[in-house]
C-alpha positions in Angstrom: -11.8 2.6 -16.8 -11.9 0.9 -20.2 -8.6 0.1 -21.9 -7.9 -0.2 -25.5 -5.2 -2.3 -27.2 -2.6 -0.5 -29.2 -2.5 -1.8 -32.8 0.3 -4.3 -33.3 1.2 -4.4 -29.6 0.9 -8.2 -29.6 -0.8 -8.0 -26.2 -4.2 -9.5 -25.7 -6.8 -7.0 -24.4 -7.6 -7.3 -20.7 -10.4 -9.6 -19.7 -13.2 -8.0 -17.5 -14.2 -9.9 -14.4 -16.8 -9.2 -11.8 -14.8 -9.9 -8.7 -14.0 -8.4 -5.3 -10.7 -7.0 -4.2 -9.6 -10.1 -2.4 -10.4 -12.3 -5.3 -8.6 -9.9 -7.6 -5.4 -10.2 -5.5 -5.8 -14.0 -5.5 -6.2 -14.0 -9.3 -2.9 -12.1 -9.7 -1.2 -14.5 -7.2 -2.4 -17.5 -9.4 -0.9 -15.8 -12.5 2.4 -15.2 -10.7 2.4 -18.7 -9.2 4.9 -18.2 -6.3 6.8 -21.2 -5.0 5.3 -20.8 -1.5 2.3 -19.1 0.0 1.9 -19.3 3.8 -1.0 -17.7 5.6 -3.4 -17.9 8.5 -7.0 -16.8 7.7 -8.3 -13.6 9.3 -11.1 -11.3 8.4 -11.1 -9.4 6.0 -8.1 -11.1 4.3 -10.0 -14.4 3.9 -11.2 -13.9 0.3 -7.6 -13.9 -0.8 -6.6 -17.1 1.0 -9.8 -19.0 0.4 -9.7 -18.3 -3.4 -6.0 -19.0 -3.7 -6.4 -22.3 -1.7 -9.0 -23.3 -4.3 -6.5 -22.7 -7.1 -4.0 -24.9 -5.2 -6.7 -27.7 -4.7 -7.7 -27.5 -8.4 -4.1 -27.9 -9.5 -4.0 -24.4 -11.2 -0.7 -23.4 -9.5 2.5 -25.2 -8.6 2.6 -23.4 -5.2 3.4 -25.1 -2.0 0.5 -23.8 0.2 1.4 -24.0 3.9 -1.4 -24.0 6.5 0.3 -22.5 9.5 -0.8 -22.1 13.1 -0.4 -18.4 13.3 0.6 -15.2 11.4 4.0 -15.3 13.1 4.5 -18.7 11.6 3.2 -17.5 8.2 5.9 -14.8 7.9 8.5 -17.2 9.4 7.6 -19.7 6.7 7.9 -17.0 4.0 11.3 -15.9 5.4 12.6 -19.5 5.3 11.2 -20.1 1.8 12.7 -16.9 0.4 16.0 -17.5 2.0 16.0 -20.9 0.4 15.6 -19.4 -3.0 11.9 -19.4 -3.6 9.4 -16.7 -4.3 6.9 -16.4 -1.4 3.8 -14.4 -0.6 1.3 -14.1 2.3 -1.7 -12.0 3.3 -3.0 -10.8 6.6 -5.0 -8.1 8.4 -4.9 -6.0 11.6 -4.2 -8.3 14.6 -2.6 -10.8 12.3 0.0 -8.2 11.2 0.6 -7.5 14.9 1.3 -11.1 15.6 3.9 -11.3 12.8 5.4 -7.9 13.7 8.7 -9.4 14.9 9.1 -11.2 11.6 8.4 -8.1 9.5 11.7 -6.8 10.7 13.5 -10.1 10.2 12.3 -10.2 6.6 13.5 -6.7 5.9 16.7 -7.0 7.9 17.6 -10.2 6.0 16.8 -8.4 2.7 14.3 -11.1 1.7 11.7 -10.0 -1.0 8.6 -11.5 0.5 5.3 -10.0 -0.8 2.5 -9.4 1.6 -1.1 -8.3 0.8 -2.3 -6.3 3.8 -6.1 -6.0 4.1 -6.3 -3.0 6.5 -8.2 -3.5 9.7 -8.5 -1.9 13.1 -6.9 -3.2 16.2 -8.7 -4.5 19.3 -9.8 -3.6 21.9 -12.7 -3.0 21.8 -13.1 -5.8 19.2 -13.5 -4.5 15.7 -13.0 -6.3 12.4 -13.6 -3.3 10.1 -11.3 -1.0 8.3 -9.0 1.7 9.5 -5.2 2.3 9.0 -3.9 1.4 12.4 -2.2 -1.7 11.1 -0.7 0.2 8.1 0.8 2.8 10.5 2.0 0.1 12.8 4.4 -1.3 10.1 5.4 2.0 8.5 8.9 2.0 10.0 9.8 -1.6 9.3 11.6 -1.0 6.0 8.8 -2.4 3.7 7.9 -0.5 0.6 4.1 -0.1 0.7 1.6 0.7 -2.0 -2.0 1.6 -1.0 -4.7 1.0 -3.6 -8.2 2.5 -3.7 -10.2 -0.1 -5.6 -10.2 -3.8 -6.5 -8.7 -2.9 -9.9 -5.8 -1.2 -8.2 -5.4 -4.1 -5.8 -5.0 -6.4 -8.8 -2.6 -4.1 -10.7 -0.4 -3.6 -7.6 -0.4 -7.3 -6.9 1.0 -7.8 -10.4 3.8 -5.3 -9.9 4.8 -6.1 -6.3 7.4 -9.0 -7.0 9.2 -6.8 -9.6 9.7 -4.2 -6.9 10.7 -6.4 -4.0 13.1 -8.6 -6.1 14.9 -5.8 -7.9 18.6 -6.1 -7.1 18.8 -2.5 -6.0 16.0 -3.1 -3.5 15.7 -6.7 -2.2 13.2 -5.8 0.5 9.9 -7.3 1.4 7.0 -5.2 0.1 3.3 -4.7 0.9 0.2 -4.3 -1.3 -2.3 -2.6 0.9 -6.1 -2.7 0.3 -8.7 -1.4 2.6 -10.6 -4.1 4.5 -14.2 -4.7 3.3 -14.3 -1.4 1.3 -11.9 -3.0 -1.3 -11.6 -6.6 -0.2 -15.3 -7.3 -0.3 -16.5 -4.9 -3.0 -17.4 -6.5 -6.3 -16.4 -4.4 -9.2 -15.4 -4.7 -12.8 -11.7 -5.7 -12.8 -9.8 -6.0 -16.0 -7.3 -8.8 -15.6 -4.4 -9.4 -17.9 -3.7 -12.7 -19.7 -1.8 -15.2 -17.7 1.2 -15.2 -20.0 1.5 -11.4 -19.9 1.6 -11.4 -16.0 4.0 -14.3 -15.9 6.3 -12.6 -18.4 6.1 -9.3 -16.5 6.8 -10.9 -13.1 9.5 -13.1 -14.4 11.3 -15.6 -12.2 12.9 -14.9 -8.8 16.6 -15.2 -9.3 18.5 -14.5 -6.1 22.2 -13.9 -6.2 22.7 -16.2 -3.3 20.4 -18.4 -1.2 20.7 -20.6 1.9 20.3 -24.0 0.2 22.5 -23.3 -2.8 25.1 -26.1 -3.1 28.5 -24.8 -2.1 27.1 -21.5 -0.7 29.2 -19.7 1.7 26.5 -17.3 2.9 25.2 -17.2 6.4 21.7 -16.1 7.2 20.3 -14.7 10.5 23.6 -14.3 12.3 24.2 -12.3 15.5 25.3 -8.7 14.6 25.6 -7.3 18.1 27.3 -3.9 17.9 29.8 -4.9 15.2 27.8 -4.4 12.0 24.2 -3.9 13.0 24.4 -0.1 12.5 25.9 -0.6 9.0 23.3 -3.1 8.0 20.5 -0.7 9.0 22.2 2.1 7.0 22.2 -0.2 4.0 18.4 -0.6 4.4 18.1 3.2 4.3 19.8 3.2 0.8 17.6 0.3 -0.3 14.5 2.2 0.6 15.8 5.3 -1.2 16.6 3.2 -4.3 13.2 1.6 -4.3 11.3 4.9 -5.0 12.5 5.4 -8.6 12.3 1.6 -9.2 8.7 1.6 -8.0 8.0 4.6 -10.3 9.5 2.7 -13.3 7.6 -0.5 -12.5 4.3 1.3 -12.1 4.8 3.0 -15.4 5.7 -0.3 -17.0 2.6 -2.1 -15.8 0.5 1.0 -16.8 1.9 0.8 -20.3 0.6 -2.8 -20.5 -2.8 -2.2 -19.0 -3.5 1.2 -20.3 -4.2 2.4 -16.8 -1.6 4.9 -15.6 -0.2 4.3 -12.1 1.7 7.0 -10.3 3.3 7.4 -6.9 0.6 10.0 -6.1 -2.7 10.8 -7.7 -3.7 14.4 -8.1 -7.3 15.7 -8.6 -8.1 19.4 -9.5 -4.9 20.7 -7.8 -3.7 22.8 -10.8 -5.7 25.9 -9.7 -6.5 24.9 -6.2 -6.1 27.2 -3.2 -6.6 24.5 -0.6 -6.5 20.7 -0.7 -7.1 17.5 1.1 -4.6 14.6 1.3 -5.9 11.0 1.6 -4.9 7.4 1.6 -6.8 4.5 0.1 -10.4 3.9 -0.8 -11.8 7.1 0.8 -10.6 8.9 -2.4 -14.0 8.4 -4.1 -16.0 10.2 -1.4 -13.4 12.9 -1.1 -13.6 13.5 -4.9 -17.4 13.8 -4.6 -17.1 16.3 -1.8 -14.5 18.3 -3.8 -16.8 18.3 -6.8 -19.6 19.7 -4.7 -17.3 22.3 -3.2 -16.1 23.3 -6.6 -19.8 23.9 -7.7 -20.0 26.3 -4.7 -17.0 28.2 -6.0 -14.3 26.8 -3.6 -11.0 26.1 -5.3 -10.1 22.8 -3.6 -8.2 19.8 -4.9 -7.1 16.4 -3.7 -3.8 14.5 -3.4 -3.9 10.7 -2.8 -0.7 9.0 -1.7 -0.4 5.6 -3.4 3.3 5.0 -2.4 3.2 5.4 1.4 6.7 4.0 1.9 9.2 5.2 0.9 7.3 8.5 1.2 7.4 10.3 -2.2 8.6 13.7 -0.8 9.6 15.4 -4.1 6.3 14.4 -5.7 4.3 15.6 -2.8 6.1 19.0 -2.7 5.6 19.5 -6.4 1.9 18.7 -6.1 1.3 21.1 -3.2 3.2 24.0 -4.7 1.0 27.1 -4.5 -1.5 25.5 -2.2 -2.2 27.7 0.7 -3.7 25.2 3.2 -4.1 21.4 3.3 -6.3 19.1 5.3 -4.7 15.8 6.1 -7.1 12.9 6.5 -5.7 10.3 9.0 -7.6 7.0 9.4 -5.6 6.1 12.5 -4.6 7.8 15.7 -0.9 8.1 16.8 -1.6 8.3 20.5 0.5 10.8 22.5 2.1 12.5 19.5 1.7 16.1 18.4 0.3 15.0 15.1 -1.1 11.7 13.6 1.0 9.6 11.2 0.1 11.0 7.8 0.2 14.6 9.2 3.7 13.8 10.5 4.8 12.7 7.0 3.3 15.8 5.4 4.8 18.2 7.9 8.2 16.6 7.4 7.9 16.6 3.6 6.9 20.2 3.3 9.0 21.8 6.1 11.7 23.2 3.8 9.3 24.5 1.1 9.7 28.2 0.6 6.0 28.8 1.0 4.8 25.6 2.7 1.1 25.0 3.0 -0.6 25.3 6.4 -1.6 21.9 7.7 -4.7 20.7 9.6 -5.2 17.1 10.7 -8.5 15.3 10.6 -9.1 11.8 12.1 -11.9 9.9 10.4 -13.3 6.4 9.7 -11.9 4.6 12.8 -13.3 1.1 13.2 -14.9 1.2 9.8 -17.2 4.1 10.5 -18.6 5.6 7.3 -17.6 9.1 6.5 -20.3 10.6 4.3 -19.7 13.4 1.8 -21.0 16.2 4.0 -18.4 15.4 6.6 -15.6 15.8 4.1 -17.3 19.0 3.0 -17.1 20.1 6.7 -13.3 19.4 6.6 -13.0 21.5 3.4 -14.8 24.4 5.3 -12.3 24.2 8.2 -9.3 24.2 5.8 -10.8 27.2 4.0 -11.1 29.1 7.3 -7.5 28.1 8.2 -6.3 29.5 4.9 -8.1 32.8 5.6 -6.9 33.1 9.2 -3.4 31.8 8.5 -3.5 30.0 11.9 -2.8 26.3 12.2 -4.8 24.5 14.8 -2.8 22.6 17.4 -5.4 19.8 17.8 -6.9 17.5 15.1 -10.5 17.6 14.0 -12.6 14.4 14.4 -15.0 13.8 11.5 -18.2 12.1 12.4 -17.4 11.7 16.1 -20.5 11.2 18.2 
């Protein structure tokens, strides 16, 4: 998307770069210049850390880059740095996220606004380094606001906005910028980057109300809660997550005003007159759009809803987008083993359950372990949803697109 500068805005036009999604995130990190970055390299996150370490070596940032021995140590270092009053960031993928899982909850429970760039990857075993959303779903209950982009451009834009969400005084929660492994991290595209001074001004400085190393501070970090106040602290996190939704909307609008690229909590495509729809996360959006365009040519009134803000889940926005839609296919790129529905389906079912005329829902699992899902398979999903709308019967089991 080409942007134009408003006359008299005083903002330099964006500069186009041919870079991949990982490099785009690293570029935004350089512009923000956090006090601390701690990370352990893991495919497909490596482009981010390799490029940022070059910025450190070349003296282009003032960041203290910590080469840690594991992902658990990476998040621990970010927790310590942020508690000490610094802005910190990290990046990881799949098994690396699993190794730092304990510290995800420590960061959110201590209300420390760490920013993480999660390059989504499958879990072993069998060994697989390619993309699905198993890691995304594994952290969805850890009280981290999560934005999921669909392209290198969105990965960059979201990287710019993340600190302003996490550090907002009404939020103060760690937050994750999610980009699909390989599909986004390794894809080279035209990415329009903002001038350094614009990003620096937008991100501002991290100014915590209180921090561990403040002279004369009476705060205590990481204390034992037991059964005295643990419940109350978790309830406060519920409110913080609720607060974050409108703050995220505001900040996405703000960065969209600067870039000329609107950013919303959800993205709608041809839903205005649609009778059925598909719901998707991440970079599969493009192929889903192509399938919808083809179905439209065949006279099928189908549209698409992409969820950008995965946590907190934008219930009101989703309900409004799906009003009048008879049946919806939910595209899950991860399996929730042993549950009556996979993760995104669970969210959609919960979000729509009180709608007067809620849409029928059908779950589809696709793309596990990086398996490509071509257009014709999404067309098949559209066909199944169309039949469900005609029969008015929801299937109890999910469909599996592209399963051998």
